[in-house]
C-alpha positions in Angstrom: -0.1 -0.2 -0.1 1.4 3.5 -0.9 1.9 6.3 1.9 3.2 9.8 1.6 7.0 9.7 2.2 6.7 12.0 5.0 4.2 9.7 7.1 4.6 6.2 7.6 1.7 4.3 6.1 1.1 1.0 8.1 -1.6 -1.4 6.4 -1.2 -4.7 7.6 0.9 -5.3 10.7 1.9 -8.6 12.2 2.7 -8.6 15.8 4.7 -11.3 17.3 2.5 -12.2 20.1 -0.7 -12.4 17.9 -2.0 -12.6 14.5 -4.1 -9.5 13.5 -5.7 -8.9 10.2 -5.9 -5.1 9.8 -7.4 -2.7 7.4 -6.6 0.9 7.2 -6.5 4.2 4.9 -3.3 6.2 4.2 -3.0 9.6 6.1 -3.9 12.7 4.2 -0.7 14.3 5.0 -1.8 16.4 8.2 0.6 13.8 10.6 -2.6 12.2 11.9 -2.7 8.4 12.0 -5.2 6.7 9.8 -8.4 4.8 11.1 -7.6 1.1 11.6 -9.7 -2.1 12.5 -8.4 -5.4 12.9 -9.8 -9.0 13.1 -8.0 -11.9 15.2 -8.6 -14.6 12.9 -8.5 -15.1 9.0 -10.7 -18.3 8.8 -13.1 -20.4 11.1 -13.9 -23.9 11.0 -17.0 -25.6 12.3 -17.5 -29.2 13.6 -19.6 -31.4 11.6 -23.2 -31.2 12.5 -26.6 -32.7 11.2 -28.4 -30.5 8.6 -31.3 -28.5 10.1 -29.3 -28.1 13.5 -27.2 -25.4 14.8 -23.4 -25.5 16.0 -22.0 -23.9 19.1 -20.8 -20.4 18.3 -17.2 -19.6 17.8 -16.0 -16.1 18.6 -14.0 -13.5 16.7 -12.0 -10.7 18.4 -12.4 -7.3 16.6 -10.7 -4.1 17.6 -10.8 -0.5 15.8 -9.3 2.9 16.2 -9.6 6.3 15.1 -12.9 5.2 13.2 -15.7 7.9 12.6 -18.1 5.6 10.7 -20.0 2.6 11.5 -18.6 -0.9 10.5 -20.9 -3.6 9.0 -20.3 -7.5 9.1 -22.1 -9.8 6.8 -21.8 -13.8 6.6 -22.7 -15.7 3.5 -23.8 -19.2 3.2 -25.0 -21.5 5.9 -23.7 -19.3 8.8 -25.0 -16.6 11.0 -23.6 -13.9 13.3 -24.5 -12.1 16.5 -23.0 -9.4 18.8 -24.6 -10.9 22.0 -24.6 -14.6 21.3 -28.3 -14.2 21.2 -29.7 -12.8 18.4 -28.3 -14.0 15.4 -28.7 -13.2 11.7 -26.8 -12.7 8.4 -25.5 -9.2 9.4 -24.7 -6.9 12.3 -23.2 -3.6 12.6 -21.2 -1.6 15.0 -21.5 2.0 15.4 -18.2 4.1 15.5 -18.1 4.5 19.0 -18.5 0.6 19.4 -16.0 0.0 16.6 -13.4 1.7 18.3 -13.4 -0.7 21.3 -12.4 -4.2 21.5 -15.7 -6.4 20.6 -16.5 -10.1 20.5 -18.4 -11.3 17.4 -20.0 -14.5 17.6 -20.5 -16.7 14.5 -22.2 -20.1 14.1 -22.9 -22.8 11.5 -26.7 -23.3 10.8 -27.2 -25.4 7.8 -30.7 -26.0 6.5 -32.4 -29.3 6.4 -31.7 -29.6 2.6 -28.0 -28.5 2.8 -25.6 -31.5 3.0 -21.8 -31.8 2.6 -18.8 -29.5 3.0 -20.4 -25.8 2.8 -18.5 -22.4 2.6 -19.1 -19.0 3.4 -17.6 -15.7 4.2 -17.5 -13.2 7.1 -17.1 -9.7 5.4 -16.3 -6.6 7.5 -16.8 -3.5 5.8 -16.5 0.2 6.6 -15.6 3.4 4.4 -12.6 3.9 6.6 -10.5 0.9 6.0 -10.2 -2.0 3.4 -12.6 -5.1 3.5 -11.5 -7.8 5.6 -12.7 -11.3 4.7 -12.8 -14.4 7.0 -13.3 -17.7 5.3 -16.0 -19.9 7.1 -16.4 -23.6 6.8 -18.3 -26.5 8.1 -19.7 -29.9 7.1 -23.6 -31.0 7.0 -24.4 -34.5 7.8 -27.7 -36.1 6.6 -30.3 -35.6 9.3 -31.4 -38.7 11.3 -35.2 -39.1 10.4 -37.0 -42.1 11.4 -40.6 -43.4 12.8 -40.1 -44.5 16.3 -42.2 -47.0 18.2 -42.6 -46.7 22.0 -43.5 -49.9 23.9 -44.5 -53.3 22.5 -47.7 -55.4 21.6 -48.2 -58.7 23.4 -50.0 -61.7 21.9 -53.5 -60.5 22.2 -54.6 -63.8 23.5 -57.5 -66.2 23.0 -60.7 -64.4 21.8 -63.9 -66.2 20.7 -64.9 -65.5 17.3 -67.3 -62.9 16.5 -66.2 -60.9 19.6 -63.2 -58.7 20.2 -60.0 -58.2 22.6 -59.1 -55.4 24.9 -57.1 -53.0 23.1 -53.2 -53.0 23.7 -51.3 -49.5 23.3 -48.0 -48.5 22.0 -46.9 -44.9 21.0 -45.9 -43.6 17.8 -43.0 -41.0 17.6 -41.3 -38.9 14.7 -37.7 -37.7 14.4 -37.3 -35.1 12.1 -40.0 -36.3 9.7 -41.1 -34.5 6.7 -44.2 -36.5 5.5 -47.2 -37.7 7.5 -47.0 -41.3 8.7 -49.6 -43.8 7.5 -50.5 -47.0 9.5 -52.0 -50.1 8.0 -52.7 -53.7 9.7 -53.3 -57.1 8.2 -55.2 -60.1 9.5 -57.9 -60.1 12.0 -56.8 -57.1 13.8 -57.9 -53.4 13.9 -56.1 -50.1 14.9 -57.2 -46.6 16.3 -55.7 -43.5 17.3 -58.3 -42.8 20.0 -59.6 -46.2 21.2 -62.8 -45.2 19.9 -63.0 -45.6 16.1 -61.2 -48.6 14.9 -60.3 -49.7 11.3 -57.4 -50.9 9.1 -56.0 -47.6 8.4 -54.6 -44.5 10.5 -52.5 -41.5 10.1 -50.4 -39.4 12.1 -49.4 -35.7 11.3 -45.7 -35.5 11.0 -45.4 -32.0 12.6 -47.2 -33.1 15.6 -45.5 -36.3 16.3 -42.0 -34.7 15.8 -43.0 -32.8 18.9 -45.0 -35.4 21.0 -45.5 -39.1 20.8 -49.1 -40.2 20.2 -51.0 -43.4 21.0 -51.7 -46.2 18.6 -53.9 -48.7 19.8 -54.8 -52.3 18.5 -57.2 -55.1 19.0 -57.8 -58.7 17.7 -61.3 -59.3 16.3 -61.4 -62.8 14.5 -64.2 -63.9 12.3 -66.2 -67.0 12.3 -63.4 -68.3 9.9 -60.6 -67.3 12.0 -60.2 -70.2 14.5 -56.9 -71.1 15.9 -53.7 -69.0 15.5 -53.9 -66.1 13.8 -51.2 -63.4 12.7 -50.9 -60.0 11.6 -48.6 -57.1 10.9 -48.9 -53.1 11.6 -46.8 -51.0 9.1 -46.1 -47.7 9.6 -44.7 -45.6 6.7 -43.7 -42.2 5.7 -42.1 -41.0 2.7 -38.1 -40.7 2.9 -37.7 -43.1 6.1 -37.9 -46.9 6.6 -41.0 -48.4 7.4 -41.7 -50.1 10.9 -43.4 -53.1 11.8 -45.0 -54.5 14.7 -46.1 -58.4 14.6 -49.2 -59.5 16.0 -50.7 -62.6 17.2 -53.9 -64.0 18.7 -56.0 -67.2 18.9 -59.8 -67.4 17.7 -61.8 -69.5 19.6 -65.1 -70.9 18.9 -68.1 -69.7 21.1 -69.0 -72.3 23.6 -72.4 -72.7 25.4 -71.9 -74.5 28.6 -74.3 -76.6 30.2 -73.7 -78.0 33.8 -75.6 -81.3 34.6 -74.5 -83.4 37.3 -73.0 -81.3 40.1 -70.9 -83.2 42.7 -73.3 -85.8 42.8 -72.3 -88.6 45.3 -72.3 -92.1 43.9 -71.2 -95.1 46.2 -72.3 -98.5 47.1 -74.1 -98.4 50.6 -74.5 -95.5 53.0 -77.9 -94.4 51.6 -76.1 -94.1 48.1 -76.0 -95.7 44.7 -74.0 -96.9 42.0 -76.4 -95.1 39.5 -78.2 -92.0 39.1 -80.7 -90.4 36.4 -81.6 -86.9 36.2 -83.0 -84.6 33.4 -81.6 -81.5 32.2 -82.4 -78.6 30.0 -79.6 -78.5 27.2 -78.8 -76.4 23.8 -82.1 -76.3 21.7 -80.7 -75.4 18.4 -78.0 -77.5 16.5 -78.1 -75.7 13.2 -74.7 -73.8 14.0 -73.1 -76.3 16.5 -69.9 -78.0 15.1 -69.0 -80.0 18.2 -70.4 -81.0 21.3 -67.9 -81.7 24.2 -68.6 -83.6 27.4 -66.4 -83.1 30.6 -66.4 -85.7 33.6 -64.9 -84.2 37.0 -64.4 -86.7 39.8 -63.9 -85.3 43.2 -63.3 -87.2 46.6 -66.0 -87.1 49.1 -65.1 -86.4 52.9 -62.9 -89.5 53.9 -61.3 -90.0 50.4 -61.9 -91.6 47.1 -62.7 -95.2 46.3 -59.4 -97.2 46.3 -60.1 -99.0 42.9 -60.2 -98.5 39.2 -63.6 -99.3 38.0 -65.8 -99.3 34.9 -68.0 -96.1 34.8 -70.1 -94.3 32.0 -72.5 -91.7 31.1 -75.7 -92.6 29.0 -78.3 -90.3 27.3 -82.0 -91.5 26.8 -83.3 -92.1 23.4 -86.8 -90.8 23.7 -88.1 -92.8 20.7 -87.0 -96.1 22.0 -86.7 -95.4 25.6 -83.3 -96.8 25.8 -80.2 -95.5 27.1 -77.3 -94.9 24.9 -73.5 -94.7 26.1 -72.1 -91.5 25.1 -68.9 -91.7 27.2 -66.9 -94.4 29.3 -64.1 -93.9 31.7 -62.3 -95.8 34.2 -61.9 -94.3 37.8 -58.3 -93.8 39.1 -57.0 -95.5 42.1 -58.0 -93.8 45.2 -57.5 -90.0 43.7 -59.4 -87.4 41.8 -58.7 -86.3 38.3 -57.9 -82.7 39.2 -54.7 -82.9 37.4 -57.3 -82.1 34.3 -58.5 -78.6 34.5 -61.9 -80.0 33.1 -61.8 -83.7 33.8 -62.0 -86.3 31.2 -62.8 -84.8 27.7 -64.9 -86.7 25.5 -66.4 -86.0 22.2 -70.1 -86.7 22.0 -71.1 -84.9 18.8 -72.5 -88.1 17.3 -75.2 -87.7 19.8 -76.3 -84.4 19.0 -79.7 -85.4 17.9 -80.6 -86.6 21.3 -78.5 -84.0 23.4 -80.9 -80.9 23.0 -83.6 -79.6 24.9 -84.9 -81.6 27.8 -82.8 -84.5 28.0 -82.3 -87.5 30.5 -79.0 -88.6 31.6 -77.6 -91.5 33.3 -74.4 -91.9 35.2 -73.0 -95.1 36.6 -69.8 -95.7 38.6 -69.4 -99.5 39.6 -67.7 -98.6 42.8 -68.3 -101.0 45.9 -67.9 -99.0 48.8 -69.6 -96.3 50.6 -66.8 -93.6 49.9 -67.3 -93.6 45.9 -67.2 -90.2 44.3 -68.6 -86.8 43.6 -69.4 -86.6 40.0 -69.8 -83.4 38.0 -70.7 -83.5 34.3 -70.8 -80.5 31.9 -71.3 -80.0 28.2 -69.9 -77.4 25.9 -71.7 -76.9 22.6 -69.3 -75.3 20.1 -70.5 -72.9 17.7 -68.9 -73.3 14.0 -69.8 -74.8 10.5 -70.8 -78.3 11.3 -69.8 -81.1 8.6 -73.6 -81.7 8.4 -76.4 -80.0 10.1 -78.5 -83.1 10.8 -77.4 -86.1 12.7 -79.2 -89.5 13.6 -78.2 -92.3 15.7 -79.2 -95.9 16.3 -78.0 -98.6 18.8 -76.3 -101.9 17.1 -74.9 -103.6 20.1 -75.0 -102.3 23.8 -73.5 -104.8 26.1 -72.2 -101.8 28.3 -74.3 -101.9 31.5 -71.2 -102.8 33.8 -68.0 -104.5 33.4 -69.2 -107.9 33.4 -72.1 -107.4 31.6 -70.1 -107.4 28.6 -69.8 -110.2 26.0 -68.0 -113.4 27.5 -64.8 -114.3 25.9 -63.0 -117.3 25.1 -66.1 -119.5 25.7 -69.0 -120.6 23.5 -71.7 -117.9 23.7 -75.8 -118.2 23.1 -76.3 -116.0 20.1 -79.9 -115.6 21.5 -78.4 -113.7 24.5 -75.2 -112.2 22.9 -76.5 -111.1 19.2 -73.4 -109.8 17.5 -74.8 -110.0 14.1 -77.7 -107.2 12.9 -78.7 -105.8 10.0 -78.8 -102.2 9.2 -80.6 -100.1 6.9 -79.4 -96.6 6.0 -81.8 -93.7 5.1 -81.9 -92.7 1.6 -80.7 -88.9 2.1 -77.8 -89.9 4.2 -74.5 -88.2 3.3 -72.2 -90.1 5.5 -72.4 -93.1 7.7 -70.2 -94.3 10.3 -69.8 -96.9 13.4 -69.2 -95.6 16.9 -67.6 -98.3 19.3 -66.5 -98.3 23.0 -64.9 -101.4 24.0 -63.0 -102.5 27.1 -62.0 -105.9 28.5 -62.1 -107.2 32.0 -61.1 -110.3 34.0 -58.0 -112.4 34.4 -58.9 -115.5 32.7 -56.2 -118.2 31.6 -54.4 -119.2 29.7 -52.0 -116.3 29.8 -50.4 -115.2 26.9 -46.8 -115.8 26.1 -45.8 -112.3 28.0 -47.8 -113.6 30.9 -51.1 -111.5 30.1 -54.5 -112.9 31.2 -57.5 -112.0 29.4 -59.5 -109.7 28.8 -58.0 -106.7 30.9 -54.4 -107.6 29.7 -54.4 -109.5 26.7 -53.7 -107.6 23.3 -56.1 -108.5 20.8 -57.5 -107.3 17.3 -61.1 -107.4 16.6 -62.7 -107.3 13.2 -66.1 -105.4 12.2 -67.5 -107.4 9.4 -69.7 -105.8 7.0 -71.9 -108.1 4.6 -69.5 -111.0 6.0 -66.0 -109.3 5.0 -63.5 -107.6 7.3 -64.0 -103.8 6.8 -62.8 -102.2 10.1 -60.4 -103.3 12.7 -60.0 -102.4 16.6 -56.7 -103.1 18.0 -57.0 -103.6 21.7 -53.1 -102.5 22.4 -51.6 -100.3 24.8 -52.3 -96.5 25.0 -49.6 -95.5 27.6 -50.9 -95.8 31.2 -47.6 -94.7 32.6 -47.7 -91.4 31.0 -51.6 -90.8 32.2 -51.6 -87.2 33.4 -53.7 -88.5 36.4 -50.9 -89.5 38.6 -49.7 -90.8 40.8 -52.5 -93.1 41.7 -52.5 -95.3 44.7 -52.9 -98.7 43.0 -51.5 -100.7 39.7 -52.0 -97.8 37.5 -49.1 -97.8 35.2 -48.9 -101.3 33.5 -50.5 -101.2 30.0 -54.1 -102.7 29.7 -55.7 -103.7 26.5 -57.1 -100.7 25.0 -57.5 -98.7 28.2 -56.0 -97.2 31.5 -57.1 -96.6 35.0 -58.1 -92.5 35.6 -58.7 -92.0 31.6 -61.6 -92.0 29.3 -61.9 -95.3 27.4 -61.1 -94.5 23.6 -63.9 -94.1 21.2 -63.4 -95.8 18.0 -64.8 -94.3 15.0 -64.9 -96.3 11.5 -66.2 -94.3 8.5 -67.8 -96.0 5.5 -65.9 -94.8 2.4 -69.1 -94.2 0.7 -72.5 -92.6 2.4 -74.3 -96.1 2.3 -77.3 -94.0 1.6 -80.4 -96.0 0.8 -78.5 -99.3 1.4 -79.0 -102.4 3.8 -76.1 -104.4 5.2 -75.2 -106.9 7.7 -73.0 -106.2 10.7 -71.0 -108.5 12.8 -68.7 -107.8 15.9 -65.9 -110.5 15.5 -63.6 -110.8 18.7 -60.4 -112.5 17.9 -60.4 -116.1 18.5 -59.0 -117.3 21.9 -60.3 -120.2 24.2 -60.5 -119.9 27.9 -59.4 -122.8 30.0 -61.5 -121.9 32.8 -59.0 -120.8 35.1 -57.9 -117.2 36.5 -55.1 -115.3 37.8 -56.8 -113.5 40.5 -59.7 -115.2 41.5 -62.1 -113.2 39.0 -63.8 -115.4 37.0 -64.1 -115.3 33.2 -63.2 -112.7 30.6 -65.6 -110.0 29.1 -65.6 -107.6 26.6 -68.0 -104.4 27.7 -68.9 -103.2 24.1 -71.4 -100.7 22.5 -71.7 -100.0 19.0 -73.8 -97.2 17.2 -74.5 -96.4 13.7 -74.5 -92.6 13.1 -75.9 -90.9 9.7 -75.3 -87.2 8.7 -77.0 -85.2 6.4 -77.7 -81.6 5.1 -81.6 -82.3 5.2 -83.6 -83.9 7.9 -82.6 -87.4 8.7 -84.4 -90.3 10.4 -82.3 -92.7 12.3 -81.1 -95.8 10.7 -83.0 -99.2 11.2 -81.4 -102.1 13.2 -82.9 -105.4 13.2 -81.6 -108.9 14.4 
């Protein structure tokens, strides 16, 4: 910079103890020093920050002398300036008085949400009394974090009857720097709501609102009539520019059940003023059109003084009003000296085959072949399970019913009088039958000899295979084989309960054996014969019990989509 020869003209001065960027003007020859202004920095670099945020300020020390005019300071680019570290803008000014003092100027980096990467700017200091001072500004703007946040979790919504709904569970939806609204959708048998009042399959959250405050999201399970069993669904939260968030949902659709209590802690015993059998009439479900299944539950409790000590024959029967006969709908064997409380509802037996009889005013019969005044307290209840039945109309007829008590069964291993033990029948099926099946319950009793090679007497212990003959030919087989007595959940028992019997166990329901014809058999007549596997008793016994017996009941069941009459069974 030029100066007059007689006056020293100082434009930029580098001092040993600091770096100063000084702007000045030449004197006018009067001998008076020119105005000066200096800044303690030539450049400022800021730490990297996310776009849309503001850095901590950095300071610049400035000093002026002999100034009579104001000083203006401007910043360009993504930067802001302030004199007080409170009010920031793109420009500030100092009066001449202020400029002639030492000042601290604050500069901060404030990239917009759309500004990314390395950004530059300039702090420009100007006045009419000194040359312009430029200070370089740099900073890096990082991409801002934007996301949909879910606060909380949704647990399994549990078991819910079809056609009803669960209680709602709640999570919260929060936005982080979202630029677009959040759309929520749900799949499966589930509904969502933002207010726990109006539910549907979609919902929307305003991004501006949830960027500030989390908002509730409600979800409930509402299974339809076809949603039986385990059901799953997914909540999806989506907004433009961010990754979707999902919530997995689960629930179990259960059928509507109509429950009817019948025998209720009914005392059954032998002696002490009690009987082995009891008969009562109950009002059961009236309409079968939407009943898919009927389940019977048999609960045994010990009376005061304890349960009967033995595994004994027991069954439940329903009266067929047309014939006046009682049909065995379920058979069970009592446990040795304990109740069956290990089973929440007791022995479970599917009795759907008898739904033509188990409706309205119904007479039921219960027998427990106990030989003591202790006995049992018996409770029996029925669940009528709504759903879509395989066929709306059922009809049932008895074929053979040697099931009154254990030794009233068919003698085994000896020649029997066919007039007393009639195992051959003729069955006629209605013309509109669309399905036909046989339902059999069978259990063996007695310890007759000779024993099998594995030392098993008949008929409680000996494993046998029985044939069901249709029109003289073997069509169905019943294997009287082990069913796992030692794994019975009703345990421990007090007697010899673990060894496998032939097709039954102490403290369990006796299995129902269902044989379904491959064709409807509609309009046909055929012969039926129950054929026990050949074996000959020598008249002996291993325990003092005489004879071997198979307590046997068999029914023929027909089904149709139109009203149907019961099959005809003749000797």
